[in-house]
Structure formats: structure tokens, C-alpha cells
C-alpha positions in Angstrom: -13.9 58.1 -41.8 -14.4 61.5 -43.5 -18.1 62.4 -44.0 -17.3 65.6 -45.8 -16.5 64.2 -49.2 -16.2 66.3 -52.4 -17.4 64.6 -55.6 -16.5 65.3 -59.2 -18.8 64.9 -62.2 -17.8 62.3 -64.8 -18.2 65.0 -67.4 -15.9 67.5 -65.7 -12.5 68.1 -67.3 -9.5 66.4 -65.8 -8.1 69.9 -65.3 -11.0 70.9 -63.1 -10.7 67.7 -61.1 -7.0 68.3 -60.6 -7.6 71.8 -59.5 -10.2 70.6 -57.0 -7.8 67.9 -55.7 -5.2 70.5 -55.1 -7.6 72.9 -53.4 -8.8 70.4 -50.9 -5.4 68.5 -50.7 -6.5 65.0 -51.6 -5.1 62.3 -53.8 -8.4 61.1 -55.1 -12.0 62.0 -55.7 -15.1 59.9 -56.0 -16.9 60.4 -59.3 -20.6 60.8 -59.5 -22.9 61.5 -56.5 -23.5 60.1 -53.0 -26.5 58.3 -54.4 -24.8 57.0 -57.5 -21.0 56.7 -57.2 -19.5 55.8 -60.6 -15.9 55.4 -59.8 -12.8 57.2 -58.5 -10.2 59.5 -60.1 -6.8 59.5 -58.4 -3.5 61.2 -59.0 -2.2 57.9 -60.3 -5.0 57.9 -62.9 -3.9 61.4 -64.0 -0.3 60.3 -64.3 -0.8 57.0 -66.2 -4.0 57.6 -68.1 -3.7 61.3 -68.9 -0.1 62.5 -68.8 1.5 59.2 -70.1 -1.0 59.0 -72.9 -0.4 62.6 -73.9 -4.0 63.8 -73.4 -5.0 67.4 -72.9 -6.4 67.9 -69.4 -8.6 70.7 -70.5 -10.4 68.6 -73.1 -10.3 65.2 -71.5 -13.2 64.2 -69.2 -12.9 62.6 -65.9 -14.9 59.7 -67.3 -12.1 59.0 -69.7 -9.4 58.5 -67.1 -11.3 57.4 -63.9 -11.2 53.9 -62.4 -14.7 52.5 -62.7 -14.3 50.1 -59.8 -15.1 51.7 -56.4 -14.7 49.4 -53.5 -16.8 49.8 -50.3 -17.4 48.7 -46.8 -20.5 49.1 -44.8 -21.2 51.5 -41.9 -21.6 48.3 -39.8 -18.1 47.0 -40.6 -15.2 47.5 -38.1 -11.8 48.9 -39.0 -10.4 45.4 -39.5 -13.0 44.6 -42.2 -12.3 47.9 -44.0 -8.6 47.2 -43.9 -9.2 43.7 -45.3 -11.1 45.1 -48.3 -8.4 47.7 -48.9 -5.7 45.1 -48.8 -7.6 42.6 -50.9 -8.1 45.1 -53.7 -4.8 47.1 -53.2 -6.7 50.4 -52.8 -5.9 53.4 -50.7 -9.4 54.8 -50.5 -12.6 53.0 -49.6 -16.2 54.2 -49.8 -18.3 53.7 -46.8 -21.9 53.0 -47.7 -25.2 52.7 -45.8 -27.7 49.9 -46.1 -29.2 51.6 -49.2 -25.8 51.8 -51.0 -25.6 55.5 -50.5 -22.1 56.8 -49.9 -21.9 58.3 -46.4 -18.1 58.6 -46.1 -14.7 57.8 -47.2 -11.9 56.1 -45.4 -8.3 56.4 -46.5 -5.0 54.9 -45.5 -4.2 58.2 -43.8 -7.3 57.9 -41.7 -6.3 54.4 -40.7 -2.8 55.3 -39.9 -3.9 58.2 -37.6 -6.3 55.9 -35.8 -3.8 53.2 -35.3 -1.3 55.7 -34.0 -3.8 57.2 -31.6 -4.7 53.7 -30.3 -1.1 52.6 -30.0 0.1 52.6 -26.4 3.7 52.6 -27.6 3.1 55.7 -29.7 1.1 57.4 -26.9 3.8 56.7 -24.3 6.5 58.0 -26.7 4.6 61.2 -27.3 4.0 61.6 -23.6 7.8 61.2 -23.0 8.6 63.7 -25.7 6.2 66.2 -24.1 7.8 65.7 -20.6 11.3 66.2 -21.9 10.6 69.0 -24.4 12.1 72.4 -23.4 
């Protein structure tokens, strides 16, 4: 889980959101605040709801193109539960919230892939073998 999460205001322009996404190299941003998450804006939203619709990114607000549904798991959930929520809703990013509903982090498919690779004995053994045979 990433605890360092950048948010975008629903009233920000899509252009500003896209610039921020590029600067921090992410494919999606939560919209709102940690205390009041309102949705998510992703590169997919930008393609289908902005570009395909012929809207101007400088004058279109994030609110107009964001996905209002933001799915979450609890800080008490294990990785399997988080993966189940992501699979059930076909999402690549999942909010992690505390008992009060405040967003404390963000888990992505990349986070999960890294974790599964690190925990995989097959991958670890293969990497060890590569290190032993590397020139």
C-alpha cells in the first residue's frame, strides 16, 4: 500500500490533473480529500470521457469526467480480501480506509504484483540464479 497519495480537487481542470498524473507517474488520482474521497480520475476516464467526447481539457473539470465510485478495503483486510474487491469490481486501484472511513492509503495492481513476486519462491530462486551466473 502507498500511504503517500496525491489528491486532485473535483474543480481542478482535467489538464491540471493530467499534468499531475504525469509528474508523479500514476495512472489515476483520487478526487477529493482523505476525509472525503469523492471518486477517482484515471487515464481511461481521460481517454473515453474527455478525448472521445471532444472536450477541452483546460475548461473541463475533473468532476465532469471522474468515476464517482471509489472502492475500498479496510486496514484490517489482508491482501486476499483486497484482491477480491478489486476483482469483483474490475478495478486496478483500491482505497484503503481506516475505521472512520478516512483514506489512509492506496493499493494498486502494481503494488500487488510486486508483493506476489517478492513472496514467490520460484521468482526469488530465479533471481538468485541470475545473480550467481551474471558476469
